[in-house]
Every structure is written in structure tokens, then in C-alpha cells.
N, C-alpha and C positions, 0 to 999 in steps of 0.2 A: 362904816366900821373904822375904829381908831387903831392906829399902829405906831408903836414906839419901840425903837431899838437902842440899847445902851451898851456902852463899853466903859472901861476905866482908863484913867490917865496914868502917868508915870508913878512908880512906887519902888521902894527898896533899891535894888541894883539895876532895875529896868528903866532906863532913861526914856524909852519909847515902849508903850504897851501895845502888843499886837491887837488886842481887842479894840483899842481906840482907832487903830489903822483900818480895821475891818469896817467899823461904823462909818468912818470917813469915806470909804469906797462905795457905800450903798447909794443907789439912786434915790431920788426924791419921790418916785412913784414907780410901781410895777403893775403890769396888767395881770389880773387874776380872773380867769373865765372871761367874762365880757365887760368887766369893769376895771377902772384904774384905782388902785389903792395907794393913797398918799402915805409916805413913810417919814416919820419924825425921827431925828437923830439926837442922841444925848451922850455926852461924856461925863461920867460921874467922878467926883473927887475921891481919892483914896483916903477918905476920912470917915470914920464911923459916926461922927457927930454931925456931918454935913451931907452925906450921900443921900440919906433918906428924905430929908427936906427937899433936896434938889430933885429927886425922882417924883416925890408926891406932888410937888408944884408943877412939874412937867406933865404928869398924867392929868391933873386937874385942868390944865389948859387945853387938853385935846377936845376937839369938837367933831361931831355932836356928842354931848355927854351921855346920852342914853344908848348909844351904839355899843355893841360888844367891843372888847379891848383885846388887841394882840400886843403883848409885852414880851419881847425877847431880850434878855439881858446876857451880856457876854463878859467874860473875864479870862485872864491868863492862868493856866495851870502849868507852872514852870517846869515840872518834871514829867509831864505826860507827853505822849507822842501821837495821840489821836484826838479827834473831836469828841467831846463827852456831853451827852444829854443827861442832866442831873435829875435823878428820880426823887430825891428827898432834900428837904431843908430842915435842919434840926434847930431846936430852940436853945441855942448856946452861943455865947460870945466867949471865945477862948483864943485870942489872937496869938499866933506863934511869933510874930514880930510886931513892933509898934506900927500904927498907921502913919500917914504923912504929918499928922499933928502930934505925934509922940504918944498917942493914946493906945493902951494895951490892956484891955479888960481880960480877966482870967475867970473862967468858970462862973459866968453870969448868964441868966436867961436873957434872951432878946426881948421877949414880952412876958411879963409876969402872969402867972396863972393861965398860960396858954398851952396848947398841946406840945408834946415833946418833939413831934415831927409833923411835917406837912408834905403833901405830894401834889403835883400838877394834875389836873383833869385830862390834859392832852394825852392821847394814847401813844406813849413813847415807843412801844414795840413796833407799831405800824410806821411811825416816823423813822425809826432806826432802819427798818427794811427799805423804805423809800430812799433814804440817803445812801445806804449800802448799794442798792441797785443802780444808783447813779454814779457810783465810783468813789464815794467819800469813805475815808477810814474813820469809822465812828463806833462808839460804844455807849451803852447806857451805864452811867456811873451811879453807884449807891452811896457816894459820900462827896458832898460838895465842900468839905472842910469845915473849919470853925472860924474863918476869917471874914472879910468884908463880903465876899461873893455869897457865902451861905447866909449871912445876916440880911442882905438886901433881898435875897430870894424868899427867905422866911417872911419878912415884912410884906413883900408884894403879894405872896399867896394868902397871907392872913387878911390883907386889906381888900383885895380886888377879886379873889376867887370865892365870891359869896354864894353863888348859885350856879348850877350846871348850865353851861352854854353861855355864860356871861363874859367869860374871859379865857383866853389862851395864854398862859403864863409859863415861861420856861427859862431856865438858866443853862447857857451853853458855855462850857469851858473850851478854850482854844489852846493848843500847845504852842510852844515857840516854833516858828517855821522851820528852823534848822533841825529840830528833833523830828518833825513830821517828815521832812525830806529824807533824813538819814534812815529812819525806821522803814519807810515805805519805798525807798530807792526811787523816789520821784526825780525825774530829770528836769527839775525846775529850779529857778532862783527864788529868792525870798519874795520878790514882788509877785510872781506868778502864784506862789503858795498863798499869799494874802488874798489874791483875787479868788483863788479856789475856796478859801474859807468864807469869803464874802458871798459867793454864789451858794454855798451851803446855807447861809442865813436866809437868802432869798427863797430857797427851797422850803425852809422851815416856815417862813411867812406864808407862802402859798398853801402849804399843808394846813397851817393853823386857820387860815381864812376859810378853806374848804370844810374843815372840821366844824367851825363855828356856824357855817351856813347849813350844815347838816346834809 
């Protein structure tokens, strides 16, 4: 089975992106059931014109090519205070701010003549319950925005979720650690909160692996 986890680099006023820090903390492999699953890590540029080529190249390099794909993409939701499992990606590029290259499309489709919205096959209600049972503050979100996170999610679902059971694809929005700590009165510092987010990603990988195995 192939597994790739992505985050984003710095953008706007965020000199350090928590999603990048989460990806950096992930191990190179985890044990799932009786097998070891190798985890590839990738930090995407905050560039609408570069991020897709970067992701597409990384997925194409994963071996063996015929194995099911686990692709968990993460990004920062600057005003949220919970982990968010994104239920939808919409076919719109409508950037609220320019990306790192100064690119700011408005009211454009991501892919011409494609569906207005796409959803992951992964059973999010079951995943949310698993994370909630393990102590994570998590919601299913019905809006991934119209910026880079939504765009990469839409492209990924459109490209790799071709048939049932072939891929587990999900976008996870992480909040700023300070908002998570404040909202949930966690007696943690930033580093422990990032570790907490990282372990949530590990749980998602394990869930995705087991779901694909059936």
C-alpha cells in the first residue's frame, strides 16, 4: 500500500505553517495490524500553479504503482479551533488572498466541465467517532474554502479516486495550536499540541489502511 502525507509551507502572515510541522513529526513508517506501512512526507508550496505538479509528481513516484493509495493532505485553518475532516471539495478557485506567487484567481473552475463538488469515499462519520473516542477535538466540515486547500483536494479526488477501494483521500484542516489550547483548555504547550495533531494523523492513516483492506 502507498501512503503520502502532505502539508503546506509558510504563507501570508504565517512564517511557520502548523501543517508543515505536523508532517515533519510523522515517523517514516508505522505498524498497522501485522505489517509496517511506509509513510512518505511532502510539503507543498503555497502556489496555485506549482502545488499540483509537486503533488502529482510525488504520487507518481510512489511504489508499487498498482497498490491502493492513502493520501492525507493537511493545511492550516487559521480561524478554527478544532481538527476538521473535510467532507467536500468544490470546483471553484476564488482566492481570498494572493498565493505566494501573487496569483489570485477569482470565480474560476478548478477543472473545466467537471462536477461542482466531490466527496471522499472514506467513511468520515466512522472516522470522526474513532478520533473523538480517542480524545481528539474534531468535526466534519462541510466547507474547505475556495483557496489552495480546496483546490488541491478537488484535483486529488478527481484524479485518484477513480473506483471504490482504490484510494483513501482526505483533507484535514488543523487549527493554530494556540486556538486549540484556548478552546479546549488543554494544559499543553505548542509543541505538545503539535504532537497531538500528529498522532491524530497517524490514527487517520491506520483507519484508512484498515478501510482499504476491507
